[in-house]
C-alpha positions as CSV (number, residue, x, y, z in Angstrom):
1,M,12.2,9.8,-5.4
2,G,9.1,7.9,-6.5
3,R,7.0,5.4,-5.0
4,I,7.4,1.7,-4.8
5,L,4.0,-0.4,-6.0
6,A,3.3,-4.0,-5.1
7,I,1.0,-6.2,-6.9
8,D,-0.7,-9.3,-5.2
9,Y,-1.9,-10.5,-8.6
10,G,-4.7,-13.4,-8.6
11,Q,-7.1,-15.0,-10.9
12,K,-9.8,-12.5,-10.1
13,R,-8.3,-9.6,-8.3
14,A,-5.1,-7.8,-7.8
15,G,-4.2,-6.2,-4.4
16,I,-2.4,-3.0,-4.8
17,A,0.2,-1.4,-2.1
18,V,2.5,1.5,-2.5
19,T,5.0,3.3,-0.5
20,D,5.0,7.1,0.4
21,P,7.2,9.2,-2.0
22,L,10.0,8.9,0.4
23,Q,9.6,5.1,0.2
24,L,9.5,4.9,4.2
25,V,6.2,3.3,4.7
26,A,4.1,0.5,3.0
27,N,0.4,1.2,2.6
28,G,-2.4,-0.6,1.2
29,L,-3.9,1.2,-1.6
30,T,-6.9,-0.7,-3.3
31,T,-8.1,-4.0,-4.9
32,V,-8.7,-4.0,-8.7
33,H,-10.3,-6.6,-10.7
34,V,-7.7,-8.1,-13.3
35,K,-9.9,-7.0,-16.2
36,D,-9.1,-3.6,-15.2
37,I,-5.4,-3.9,-14.0
38,W,-3.8,-2.4,-17.0
39,S,-6.0,0.9,-17.0
40,F,-5.4,1.2,-13.3
41,L,-1.5,0.8,-13.6
42,S,-1.5,2.9,-16.9
43,T,-3.4,5.8,-15.0
44,Y,-1.6,5.3,-11.6
45,I,2.1,5.2,-13.2
46,T,1.0,8.4,-15.2
47,T,-0.1,10.5,-12.3
48,E,2.2,9.2,-9.7
49,S,6.0,9.0,-9.8
50,V,6.7,5.1,-9.5
51,D,10.4,3.7,-9.4
52,C,9.7,0.0,-9.1
53,I,6.8,-2.4,-9.4
54,V,7.2,-5.4,-6.9
55,V,4.9,-8.4,-7.8
56,G,4.4,-11.5,-5.6
57,E,5.8,-14.7,-6.8
58,P,4.0,-17.7,-5.4
59,R,6.3,-20.5,-4.2
60,T,5.9,-23.9,-2.9
61,M,7.4,-25.0,0.4
62,Q,10.1,-26.6,-1.6
63,N,10.8,-23.1,-3.2
64,L,9.4,-23.9,-6.6
65,P,7.0,-22.0,-8.6
66,S,3.5,-22.9,-7.4
67,D,0.4,-23.5,-9.7
68,A,-0.5,-19.9,-9.6
69,A,2.7,-19.1,-11.6
70,R,0.9,-20.1,-14.7
71,F,-1.1,-16.9,-14.7
72,I,1.3,-14.5,-13.0
73,D,4.4,-15.2,-15.2
74,P,2.3,-14.0,-18.2
75,F,1.2,-10.9,-16.4
76,V,4.7,-10.2,-15.5
77,V,6.1,-10.8,-19.0
78,K,3.3,-8.3,-20.2
79,L,4.0,-5.8,-17.4
80,K,7.7,-5.7,-18.8
81,K,6.7,-5.0,-22.1
82,T,4.0,-2.4,-21.1
83,F,6.4,-0.6,-18.9
84,P,9.8,-1.3,-20.3
85,D,11.8,1.5,-18.4
86,M,10.3,0.2,-15.2
87,K,12.2,-1.7,-12.6
88,I,10.2,-5.0,-12.0
89,V,11.1,-7.4,-9.2
90,R,9.5,-10.7,-8.1
91,V,9.1,-11.2,-4.2
92,D,8.4,-14.4,-2.4
93,E,4.6,-14.3,-1.4
94,R,4.4,-17.5,0.6
95,F,2.4,-17.1,3.7
96,T,1.1,-13.6,2.7
97,S,-2.5,-14.6,2.8
98,K,-2.0,-16.4,6.0
99,M,-0.5,-13.5,7.5
100,A,-3.1,-11.1,6.2
101,H,-5.7,-13.2,8.0
102,D,-3.7,-13.3,11.2
103,T,-3.4,-9.4,10.8
104,M,-7.2,-9.1,10.4
105,L,-7.8,-11.2,13.5
106,S,-5.2,-9.4,15.6
107,A,-6.7,-6.0,14.5
108,G,-10.1,-7.6,15.9
109,L,-11.8,-7.4,12.6
110,S,-15.2,-9.4,12.6
111,K,-15.7,-12.7,10.8
112,T,-17.5,-11.0,8.3
113,Q,-14.7,-8.4,7.6
114,R,-12.1,-11.1,7.7
115,R,-14.0,-13.0,4.7
116,N,-13.4,-9.8,2.6
117,K,-11.1,-11.1,-0.1
118,E,-10.6,-7.7,-1.4
119,L,-9.3,-6.6,2.0
120,V,-7.1,-9.7,2.3
121,D,-5.5,-9.1,-1.2
122,T,-4.8,-5.3,-0.2
123,I,-3.2,-6.5,2.9
124,S,-1.1,-9.3,1.2
125,A,0.1,-6.7,-1.2
126,T,1.1,-4.5,1.7
127,L,3.0,-7.6,3.3
128,I,4.8,-8.2,-0.1
129,L,6.0,-4.7,-0.3
130,Q,7.0,-4.6,3.3
131,S,9.0,-7.7,2.7
132,Y,10.8,-6.1,-0.3
133,M,11.5,-3.0,1.7
134,N,12.7,-5.0,4.6
135,T,15.3,-6.8,2.2
136,T,16.2,-4.0,0.0
137,I,18.4,-1.0,0.7
138,H,17.2,1.7,-1.7
């Protein structure tokens, strides 16, 4: 069994989270600048067994694609072309940034630490992955 990898793709950065090899626990891995995402993914997928890639799908409160979809959709299209044999799933990412901030606050992180956008992106990717794991029997 391989890992599940989740991506919170943004205009500047992509938060990355992965499961353990048994797909039991979601863990934040890193944040990658979008210009480096393809080399990161190629290296990671070559060195680790990955069964599925989960990508956050930004939606509005009316359950329509948000403005951010205009740069995430082309990323997902290229992802499917680059890794044609990989299962790729979109997961609603509404509220993940808010939940990430709430998590940081609950953890007692300082105001300076809570402003760390890379940490927010990694936590958001972990929340997207956990959401997928909670709704999927795999």
